[in-house]
Structures are given as structure tokens and as C-alpha cells.
LOMAR-77542 format. One record per residue (C-alpha): x, y, z; chain. Coordinates in pm, 1 decimal, decimal comma. Layout:
BEGIN
X Y Z A
...
END
This chain:
BEGIN
-1375,6 -545,8 -13031,0 A
-1199,2 -723,9 -12745,2 A
-1110,4 -492,2 -12460,2 A
-861,2 -566,6 -12185,5 A
-1016,8 -654,3 -11850,1 A
-1010,5 -397,0 -11574,0 A
-824,7 -460,5 -11247,9 A
-1036,0 -691,2 -11028,3 A
-1025,6 -468,7 -10720,0 A
-1124,7 -99,5 -10735,8 A
-815,3 114,6 -10791,8 A
-881,9 434,9 -10601,9 A
-658,4 703,1 -10457,3 A
-753,0 577,7 -10110,5 A
-646,4 222,8 -10196,9 A
-314,0 346,0 -10331,2 A
-257,6 543,8 -10011,5 A
-339,9 232,3 -9808,2 A
-79,7 34,5 -10002,7 A
180,2 308,8 -9970,8 A
391,2 416,5 -9679,9 A
262,6 581,5 -9365,5 A
457,6 882,9 -9487,1 A
242,5 899,3 -9802,0 A
-80,5 903,1 -9600,1 A
55,5 1166,4 -9363,0 A
147,1 1387,8 -9658,0 A
-196,1 1354,7 -9817,9 A
-364,4 1442,8 -9488,0 A
-134,1 1741,7 -9442,8 A
-211,6 1854,5 -9797,0 A
-586,2 1863,8 -9724,3 A
-533,2 2076,9 -9418,3 A
-292,0 2310,2 -9594,4 A
-535,5 2362,9 -9881,2 A
-790,8 2510,0 -9642,9 A
-527,6 2709,4 -9453,9 A
-407,5 2862,2 -9778,7 A
-758,6 2952,0 -9892,3 A
-834,6 3100,4 -9549,0 A
-586,7 3375,8 -9635,3 A
-829,8 3505,0 -9899,3 A
-1091,7 3768,6 -9814,0 A
-1407,2 3618,3 -9654,0 A
-1636,9 3595,2 -9959,0 A
-1368,7 3450,0 -10184,5 A
-1249,8 3218,5 -9908,8 A
-1601,7 3079,8 -9865,0 A
-1655,0 3019,7 -10236,6 A
-1312,4 2863,3 -10289,9 A
-1329,6 2646,5 -9977,9 A
-1669,2 2511,3 -10079,3 A
-1520,1 2408,2 -10411,7 A
-1224,3 2234,6 -10246,1 A
-1438,5 2066,6 -9979,6 A
-1657,0 1921,2 -10254,9 A
-1377,8 1668,8 -10286,6 A
-1216,1 1528,1 -10596,8 A
-981,9 1248,6 -10686,1 A
-666,0 1431,5 -10569,3 A
-468,6 1244,9 -10833,9 A
-240,4 1540,2 -10903,6 A
-110,4 1591,6 -10548,0 A
-82,8 1214,2 -10517,7 A
150,7 1221,0 -10818,4 A
356,7 1493,3 -10651,6 A
403,4 1279,6 -10341,3 A
464,3 953,6 -10527,5 A
732,7 1119,5 -10741,0 A
899,3 1218,6 -10414,5 A
878,4 867,8 -10264,4 A
1205,5 771,9 -10432,0 A
1377,4 975,0 -10160,3 A
1424,9 697,5 -9904,4 A
1586,5 910,9 -9634,6 A
1378,0 1161,9 -9434,1 A
1367,0 1493,4 -9616,2 A
1402,7 1720,6 -9319,4 A
1151,0 1984,3 -9217,8 A
1242,5 2241,4 -9483,1 A
1223,9 2010,4 -9785,3 A
915,5 1836,0 -9645,3 A
748,2 2175,2 -9630,7 A
857,0 2249,2 -9986,9 A
707,2 1923,2 -10108,2 A
379,7 2004,7 -9934,1 A
370,1 2346,8 -10099,5 A
422,1 2188,8 -10441,6 A
130,1 1948,2 -10391,8 A
-95,9 2226,3 -10267,5 A
-1,3 2450,6 -10559,7 A
-89,2 2182,7 -10815,0 A
-428,4 2114,4 -10658,9 A
-504,1 2487,3 -10636,6 A
-429,6 2533,5 -11006,2 A
-661,8 2243,4 -11082,8 A
-936,7 2391,1 -10863,1 A
-899,6 2734,6 -11022,6 A
-941,5 2590,3 -11371,5 A
-1256,6 2404,6 -11263,4 A
-1409,7 2725,0 -11127,5 A
-1338,2 2906,4 -11454,3 A
-1441,5 2609,2 -11670,5 A
-1777,5 2587,8 -11494,6 A
-1834,7 2956,0 -11563,2 A
-1739,9 2929,7 -11930,9 A
-1948,6 2615,1 -11979,1 A
-2250,9 2748,8 -11792,3 A
-2239,6 2447,9 -11555,5 A
-2461,0 2465,9 -11247,9 A
-2328,5 2159,1 -11064,4 A
-1981,3 2032,4 -10982,2 A
-1957,1 1702,2 -10791,5 A
-2322,5 1733,2 -10702,1 A
-2289,3 2083,5 -10555,1 A
-2372,0 2425,4 -10704,5 A
-2079,3 2576,6 -10889,3 A
-1938,3 2909,9 -10775,7 A
-2091,0 3073,6 -11082,5 A
-2435,0 2926,5 -11008,2 A
-2422,1 3012,8 -10639,0 A
-2264,3 3357,5 -10650,3 A
-2263,3 3481,4 -11009,2 A
-2019,0 3539,5 -11291,1 A
-1809,1 3809,4 -11127,5 A
-1764,7 3608,4 -10810,5 A
-1658,2 3303,6 -11011,2 A
-1399,3 3502,1 -11206,8 A
-1261,1 3662,5 -10891,1 A
-1255,9 3332,7 -10700,4 A
-1078,5 3144,3 -10977,8 A
-822,2 3422,2 -11015,5 A
-763,0 3434,0 -10639,4 A
-711,6 3057,0 -10612,9 A
-476,7 3067,8 -10911,4 A
-268,1 3342,4 -10749,9 A
-252,9 3155,0 -10419,1 A
-102,1 2855,5 -10600,0 A
194,4 3055,9 -10724,1 A
226,8 3238,8 -10394,5 A
266,4 2903,0 -10218,3 A
514,0 2758,4 -10466,9 A
722,6 3076,4 -10474,3 A
809,9 3016,2 -10107,3 A
1021,6 2720,4 -10221,6 A
1262,3 2960,2 -10389,7 A
1321,8 2729,9 -10686,4 A
1289,1 2892,7 -11031,9 A
1262,0 2551,3 -11201,2 A
957,9 2459,0 -10994,8 A
793,2 2791,2 -11079,1 A
880,5 2745,8 -11446,1 A
727,2 2397,4 -11442,1 A
396,4 2514,9 -11296,4 A
391,5 2826,6 -11514,0 A
435,5 2620,9 -11831,8 A
152,7 2390,8 -11729,1 A
-72,3 2686,7 -11651,0 A
0,8 2841,5 -11989,7 A
-86,5 2509,3 -12153,0 A
-418,7 2501,6 -11966,3 A
-508,5 2845,0 -12101,1 A
-404,9 2751,3 -12454,3 A
-611,5 2434,1 -12432,3 A
-917,5 2624,0 -12316,2 A
-885,2 2866,0 -12610,1 A
-857,6 2573,3 -12851,3 A
-1169,5 2419,0 -12702,4 A
-1356,8 2745,8 -12742,7 A
-1240,4 2775,2 -13104,9 A
-1356,7 2417,6 -13168,4 A
-1702,0 2464,0 -13015,6 A
-1968,8 2282,2 -13223,4 A
-1706,4 2195,3 -13488,4 A
-1793,4 1828,0 -13531,5 A
-1544,3 1795,5 -13818,6 A
-1228,2 1852,9 -13612,3 A
-952,8 1593,4 -13648,4 A
-831,7 1341,6 -13393,3 A
-496,2 1520,9 -13390,7 A
-662,1 1849,1 -13293,5 A
-857,3 1674,4 -13018,9 A
-543,1 1507,4 -12879,3 A
-362,3 1840,7 -12876,0 A
-642,7 1974,2 -12657,4 A
-605,4 1674,1 -12425,4 A
-233,9 1736,4 -12387,5 A
-283,6 2104,3 -12311,4 A
-592,3 2096,9 -12089,7 A
-525,0 1781,1 -11890,4 A
-192,5 1607,8 -11949,6 A
24,2 1916,2 -11893,0 A
-79,7 1951,4 -11527,9 A
-35,2 1577,3 -11465,9 A
317,0 1609,0 -11604,5 A
388,2 1916,0 -11391,6 A
272,4 1734,0 -11077,5 A
518,7 1448,5 -11122,6 A
802,0 1681,6 -11221,5 A
741,4 1901,5 -10916,6 A
756,0 1603,7 -10681,6 A
1088,9 1494,6 -10825,2 A
1226,8 1848,4 -10822,5 A
1119,1 1907,3 -10462,8 A
1334,0 1616,3 -10342,3 A
1618,8 1702,9 -10581,2 A
1592,2 1372,7 -10768,6 A
1765,3 1516,8 -11074,1 A
1642,7 1656,2 -11404,5 A
1653,8 1317,6 -11580,0 A
1426,4 1154,6 -11323,7 A
1193,6 1456,3 -11329,1 A
1161,0 1434,5 -11707,2 A
1098,8 1058,2 -11704,2 A
830,4 1077,7 -11436,2 A
682,1 1374,0 -11619,8 A
650,7 1168,5 -11938,9 A
479,5 891,6 -11741,9 A
232,3 1134,2 -11588,4 A
165,5 1307,9 -11919,2 A
55,0 980,3 -12076,2 A
-177,2 889,9 -11791,2 A
-316,0 1242,5 -11816,1 A
-410,9 1173,2 -12176,4 A
-566,8 841,6 -12072,9 A
-755,0 1021,5 -11796,2 A
-908,9 1264,8 -12046,2 A
-995,8 990,3 -12293,3 A
-1186,0 803,8 -12022,2 A
-1347,7 1124,0 -11898,3 A
-1490,0 1169,5 -12245,9 A
-1614,3 810,4 -12250,1 A
-1788,3 869,1 -11917,8 A
-1953,8 1183,6 -12050,2 A
-2135,8 962,7 -12299,4 A
-2178,0 647,7 -12089,8 A
-2167,4 761,2 -11729,1 A
-2435,0 846,9 -11478,5 A
-2456,0 1161,7 -11266,3 A
-2369,6 979,2 -10945,3 A
-2047,2 844,1 -11098,9 A
-1921,8 1148,1 -11284,6 A
-2058,7 1446,6 -11092,9 A
-2216,3 1585,7 -11409,5 A
-2510,8 1505,0 -11631,6 A
-2464,6 1260,1 -11917,0 A
-2382,7 1425,9 -12247,4 A
-2298,1 1763,0 -12097,4 A
-2005,9 1804,0 -12338,8 A
-2245,0 1759,2 -12629,7 A
-2480,1 2025,4 -12494,0 A
-2186,8 2263,5 -12456,6 A
-2068,0 2196,4 -12811,1 A
-1747,3 2024,4 -12698,5 A
-1646,9 1766,7 -12958,3 A
-1458,7 1470,0 -12812,7 A
-1307,5 1152,4 -12954,6 A
-1615,6 927,7 -12907,0 A
-1816,7 1158,1 -13133,7 A
-1529,5 1204,0 -13380,2 A
-1502,1 826,5 -13424,9 A
-1877,2 760,5 -13418,7 A
-1940,0 1011,8 -13699,2 A
-1731,8 792,4 -13927,8 A
-1961,6 495,6 -13860,5 A
-2313,3 638,3 -13828,3 A
-2452,9 852,0 -14116,5 A
-2697,7 1022,3 -13881,0 A
-2415,6 1136,0 -13656,8 A
-2213,1 1246,5 -13958,2 A
-2472,4 1517,2 -14024,4 A
-2534,7 1604,0 -13658,2 A
-2553,2 1972,0 -13566,4 A
-2478,1 2006,1 -13195,3 A
-2652,1 2343,0 -13187,6 A
-2976,1 2156,2 -13238,2 A
-2941,7 1971,7 -12905,7 A
-3163,5 2154,9 -12663,2 A
-3308,0 1896,0 -12427,2 A
-3210,1 1586,1 -12237,3 A
-3407,0 1347,8 -12457,1 A
-3219,2 1447,7 -12772,0 A
-2886,8 1426,2 -12590,1 A
-2973,0 1078,7 -12461,2 A
-3049,9 965,7 -12815,0 A
-2716,7 1095,7 -12945,2 A
-2534,5 925,3 -12657,3 A
-2707,4 597,1 -12740,5 A
-2614,3 626,3 -13107,8 A
-2250,4 698,8 -13024,2 A
-2238,2 398,6 -12791,8 A
-2399,0 173,5 -13054,6 A
-2113,1 236,9 -13299,7 A
-1853,4 82,6 -13068,0 A
-1670,9 415,8 -13042,5 A
-1662,1 402,5 -12662,6 A
-1482,0 68,2 -12667,5 A
-1232,0 204,3 -12919,4 A
-1157,0 512,5 -12708,2 A
-1119,4 300,7 -12397,2 A
-881,8 70,5 -12586,1 A
-671,9 373,0 -12678,2 A
-668,0 486,0 -12316,2 A
-541,1 142,6 -12214,3 A
-267,0 174,9 -12476,0 A
-163,1 508,4 -12324,2 A
-147,0 344,4 -11981,7 A
77,4 67,3 -12115,3 A
303,5 325,7 -12278,1 A
308,9 527,4 -11955,2 A
429,2 226,7 -11756,6 A
705,6 173,9 -12012,4 A
826,2 529,9 -11941,7 A
899,8 452,3 -11575,0 A
1275,5 464,3 -11504,4 A
1436,6 127,1 -11443,4 A
1603,4 245,8 -11122,3 A
1274,0 293,2 -10938,9 A
1228,7 51,7 -10649,3 A
954,0 -207,8 -10696,1 A
713,4 -76,5 -10428,1 A
711,6 269,8 -10582,5 A
691,3 133,1 -10936,9 A
389,0 -75,9 -10836,3 A
213,6 224,3 -10681,3 A
269,7 435,1 -10992,1 A
137,0 151,7 -11207,8 A
-171,0 138,6 -10984,8 A
-227,5 510,5 -11042,7 A
-217,6 442,8 -11416,4 A
-456,3 147,8 -11379,1 A
-690,4 358,8 -11168,8 A
-730,2 608,8 -11449,8 A
-888,5 349,0 -11676,8 A
-1064,9 159,3 -11398,9 A
-1303,8 454,7 -11368,5 A
-1481,6 322,8 -11676,9 A
-1598,9 -13,2 -11549,2 A
END
């Protein structure tokens, strides 16, 4: 199957910041500092665990979306609204971090971005408490903006994350689930927070509900593409690229689109029982069989289609520099799978 070529140059968050305004870089730097300041307000043990998680890094795509959605405001925001925008970006990243802490606990993961997870380093109770504390700090920060619509936006996304996690637990080891069920999980667990990030950025600069909805639709689609490619990388990626071992989803019984499609093409995979995967060698063999069916190329092609659809959602009134940066964010999602 022919697959569209990837962008020639690496599309990273850092490159997008370089191409953006000095204001964008300043906001991203301020966001990093505020993350640690916010976590420092937690009690010492929880602060240490949470800060270690945040310092482990990450793509920071979600706060970047917050700031890019606010870039349409050409005039200086003023100190008060600038502070509100910063709080929105911090809140989104804190929600994301909290879900990772809890996900690692539920999945029994020992590493996150090459470092021990909170659960592995400090135990189950510490991981639960740390995730809950980070989650609460997110809403505490956003509440300072005094905007019910912003709180409603983040609350809806958080509820979607929980619903998506429950669906994933219900679907554990269920290799027969449909593509529709899988895509619903993607929308809940990943796309909803992408959408919230873009909506919050637009709301923070009072861009109007129509603009917030349009940018939210754009971000929701690239969130779906992001998850599709994440699932490709779980089968095809290496630890150094993904921060987790190859085939970890399979070991955890998480059924993703590459396996769903590959089962239709390989009789051996059609009868696969994920509960029988107990060691790395068996997982490697399953990953190889999935890749041999062409399922990874098909999933990547679908991710590219989501990116094209996302770009079509961008409002026509956006200025070209901002439109180009948002398109680069979308391209960067699929460029991870080179």
C-alpha cells in the first residue's frame, strides 16, 4: 500500500516553537517553571513523586495547543489574561500527568520515559495519592481564572478520560472488539484532552465560542491521529523512541487497531489469546506477525487521513503564520512514525 511521505525535516515541538513568535517560546518556558511551582505546593513526598514525573519530560503538545490557540490574539493580552492563559496550559499538562501516573499503576508499568514510575518507585498507595493530588492541583489552578466555561471544558475532558479508561479495562484481552469500539476509546482517552487544550486557549483570550469549537475540532482529530500512531509505535517502535518496551499493550491485554486489522489477515492472529503472552520472545513474534500483514501501514494511512481532515477544520480567518504552525503540529503527530 502506498503511504504518503513524511515531512522531510523533523517536526518537533521545539521546531514549532523556533518557528513561532518569541511570545510563544516565552510562554512555554513560563509554563515549565509554573508546573514545578504548582507541584511544590504539595506535601513533600507527593511533591517529590509528582515533580520527578514532570521532570521526566514529554512532548508538551497539549500546552503547546493551548498557546497556539491563543496566538490569534495579536494585541498584548495584559498581565491578568496572560496569567490566565498560563494557568490553562499548566492545568492541561497536570491533568495529562495525573492520568499517566494512574495509567502506569493500572497497567503495572515500571518505566515511564526511561525512568521508574511512581508506582514502581514508591508503591501503589503513593501512586494513587500522587495522581489524585496532581489532578486536584490542575483544577485549583484553572479555578483562579474565574471562568465557568473553562472549568466545564476541562471537567468534560477529565470525565471522558475516566470513561475511556473504564472502556479499556472492560475490553482487556478482548481481541474481538470492533474498530468502532476502539475509536471510541481513542476519542475518550486521548482526543478529548487535545480538544480541551485548544478550546481553553481560545477561551482564555476570549476568541469567541465559534473559534473555540473550530479549534477544538481540529485538535480532537489530531488527538485521534496521535493515538493511532502511538499504537503503531507500540508494535514497531523501540524503547529509546517510545519510552516503553515494544508490545507492552499486548502484554497488558490492550487491543489496538493494528491487532484488530491484522487478525482479519493472519489466521494465527485470529486465534491469538493475549493471556498466553508471558515473555518478550512471544511478544516479539506477535509484533512481527502484525507488521507482516501490512496493518501498521494501514493504521498510519488512517492517521494521515485524520491529519488532513484536521487541517480542513481550521477556520478560514486564521492568519497564515498561525495556520502553518497548527498544520506543523498536525504533521508532527504522524512524523513520530518515521
